[in-house]
C-alpha positions in Angstrom: -1.9 24.3 -15.6 -1.2 20.6 -14.8 -4.4 18.8 -13.8 -3.9 18.6 -9.7 -6.9 16.2 -9.6 -4.9 13.7 -11.6 -1.4 12.1 -11.7 0.1 12.4 -15.4 0.1 9.3 -17.3 3.6 8.0 -18.5 4.9 5.2 -20.8 5.2 2.9 -17.5 2.0 3.7 -16.1 0.0 3.1 -19.2 -1.2 -0.6 -19.2 -1.2 -2.9 -22.0 -3.8 -4.9 -21.3 -7.4 -3.2 -19.7 -6.8 0.1 -20.1 -10.7 0.9 -19.2 -9.6 -0.2 -15.8 -7.0 2.2 -15.4 -7.3 5.6 -13.3 -5.1 8.6 -12.4 -7.3 10.4 -10.3 -5.4 11.5 -6.8 -8.6 10.8 -4.4 -9.1 7.0 -5.8 -5.0 6.4 -5.4 -5.1 8.2 -2.1 -7.8 6.0 -0.8 -6.5 2.5 -2.0 -3.4 3.5 -0.4 -4.7 5.0 3.6 -6.7 1.3 3.3 -3.8 -1.2 3.2 -1.4 -1.6 6.0 1.2 -3.6 3.8 3.2 -2.6 0.4 5.3 -4.4 -1.9 8.8 -2.9 -2.7 10.6 -3.9 -5.7 14.2 -2.9 -6.8 16.8 -4.7 -8.9 19.9 -5.9 -6.2 23.3 -7.6 -8.2 21.3 -7.6 -11.9 18.1 -9.2 -10.5 14.7 -8.3 -9.4 13.9 -8.2 -5.4 10.2 -7.8 -3.7 9.9 -6.8 -0.4 6.5 -6.5 2.0 6.9 -3.8 4.3 4.9 -1.5 6.4 4.5 2.3 4.8 2.4 5.4 5.3 1.9 8.6 3.2 1.8 11.9 4.0 0.4 14.1 1.4 2.2 13.4 -1.9 4.9 11.2 -0.1 5.0 7.8 0.8 7.5 6.6 3.5 8.6 3.0 3.8 9.7 1.6 6.8 13.0 -0.7 7.8 16.2 -1.6 9.7 19.0 0.3 9.1 20.8 -3.5 8.0 17.8 -3.9 5.4 18.8 -4.0 1.5 16.7 -1.3 -0.2 17.8 1.1 2.9 21.7 0.4 2.5 21.5 0.9 -1.3 19.1 3.9 -1.2 21.7 5.4 0.9 24.6 4.0 -1.3 23.4 5.2 -4.3 23.1 8.5 -5.9 20.5 10.0 -6.9 18.6 7.3 -5.0 17.1 3.7 -5.6 14.9 3.2 -8.4 12.2 1.4 -7.2 8.6 0.1 -7.9 6.0 -0.2 -5.0 2.7 -1.5 -5.3 -0.6 -2.0 -3.0 -3.7 -4.4 -4.0 -7.0 -5.0 -2.4 -8.9 -8.2 -3.2 -12.6 -7.3 -3.2 -14.3 -10.1 -3.8 -13.7 -13.8 -6.3 -15.5 -13.4 -9.5 -16.8 -17.1 -10.7 -17.8 -17.3 -14.0 -19.1 -20.6 -16.2 -16.1 -21.2 -18.0 -12.8 -21.5 -16.3 -11.1 -18.7 -18.6 -13.1 -15.9 -17.1 -12.7 -16.7 -13.6 -11.4 -13.5 -12.1 -11.2 -11.3 -8.8 -12.3 -7.9 -8.3 -9.7 -5.7 -7.0 -8.3 -2.1 -6.6 -4.8 -1.7 -6.8 -1.8 1.0 -6.9 1.4 0.9 -8.7 4.2 3.9 -8.0 7.1 4.0 -9.9 10.1 6.6 -8.8 13.3 7.1 -6.9 13.4 6.2 -3.2 15.5 8.0 -0.8 16.7 7.2 2.7 15.7 10.0 5.2 18.4 11.5 7.2 16.8 14.8 8.5 15.5 14.1 12.4 12.4 16.1 12.2 11.5 14.4 8.6 12.4 10.8 10.2 10.2 11.4 13.4 7.1 12.5 11.0 7.8 9.2 9.2 7.5 7.2 11.8 4.7 8.7 13.4 2.9 8.5 10.0 3.6 4.6 9.6 2.4 4.3 13.2 -0.8 6.4 12.7 -1.3 4.4 8.8 -1.9 1.1 10.9 -3.9 2.5 13.6 -5.1 6.2 13.2 -4.4 8.3 16.4 -1.7 5.5 17.9 1.1 7.6 17.4 -0.2 10.3 20.0 -0.8 7.4 22.2 2.6 5.3 22.8 6.1 6.8 23.3 8.1 8.4 20.6 11.0 6.3 19.7 14.2 6.7 21.5 17.7 8.1 20.2 18.9 4.1 20.6 15.5 3.2 18.7 16.0 5.9 15.7 19.4 4.7 15.0 18.2 1.1 14.9 15.5 2.2 12.1 15.4 3.5 8.4 13.0 4.9 6.3 12.8 5.4 2.5 11.0 8.7 0.8 9.1 8.2 -2.3 7.4 11.0 -4.1 3.6 10.0 -5.7 4.6 11.3 -9.0 4.8 8.1 -11.6 1.5 6.9 -10.2 -1.6 4.5 -11.7 -4.7 2.8 -10.1 -6.5 0.2 -11.6 -10.0 -1.2 -10.2 -12.1 -4.3 -11.8 -15.9 -4.3 -10.1 -19.1 -5.9 -11.3 -19.6 -9.8 -12.4 -18.5 -12.4 -14.8 -18.0 -11.9 -18.1 -19.1 -15.2 -19.9 -19.3 -15.4 -23.2 -22.7 -15.7 -24.7 -22.9 -19.2 -25.5 -21.8 -20.3 -22.3 -24.9 -18.4 -20.7 -27.1 -21.5 -20.4 -24.2 -23.7 -18.9 -25.6 -25.5 -15.8 -22.6 -23.6 -13.4 -23.2 -21.4 -10.5 -21.8 -17.7 -11.9 -21.4 -15.0 -9.7 -19.0 -12.9 -7.1 -18.1 -14.1 -3.7 -17.5 -10.6 -1.7 -14.3 -10.1 0.4 -14.5 -7.7 3.6 -11.7 -6.6 6.2 -12.9 -7.0 9.7 -11.8 -7.4 13.3 -12.0 -9.4 15.9 -12.8 -8.4 19.7 -9.6 -6.5 21.1 -7.0 -9.0 23.0 -5.6 -6.7 25.8 -2.1 -7.5 26.9 -1.7 -9.7 30.2 0.4 -7.1 31.7 -1.9 -4.1 31.2 -2.8 -2.0 34.2 -6.3 -2.2 35.2 -6.4 1.6 35.2 -5.6 2.0 31.8 -8.7 1.9 29.4 -9.3 1.1 26.0 -8.9 4.1 23.5 -11.4 5.4 21.4 -9.5 5.0 18.1 -9.2 1.4 19.1 -13.2 1.2 20.4 -14.5 2.1 16.9 -13.0 -0.6 15.1 
């Protein structure tokens, strides 16, 4: 029986360097995907690589990627059979790693790479599910607290579906890896941690006084 807790490694998901940092654990992959806001979607157009930043959302073992009906990957996914080959990436930078030598400077990070074939979502029910997932991915609970897209807006919005099958994560943690002969050099070494934070909310100037701050925002 296949391991349900991990993705199966493939030739494309086995890194050529830093293999000890690679992971195929589903829980880790999901946590990295769920914490980010933007992914980068790579594909080939007219023989040249194209990489676009865009919003996405996860529903189980499926990613939904947002776009307009006129965007290049959406048009290509709708025109090609059996879909559009893509590579999707997400990265968090958790710290700047400063070493005694310039060569060993690095960053602490968590990343996910997904290979697969994307398909345009055409089923109306799945499209609404995907759009709710995209909204809730940015702010959980927001989809239920906003007006759903109407027919005109749905016609102007397109979504790609990408199954999580050929997936890998890669993580670096810890301090600098200086050479033994550099340990006594008079240069500061260590990690500058980075963290995500939120400033105070800025209500819209035309917000009605009766509209109170929802609980899902108060906790940010």
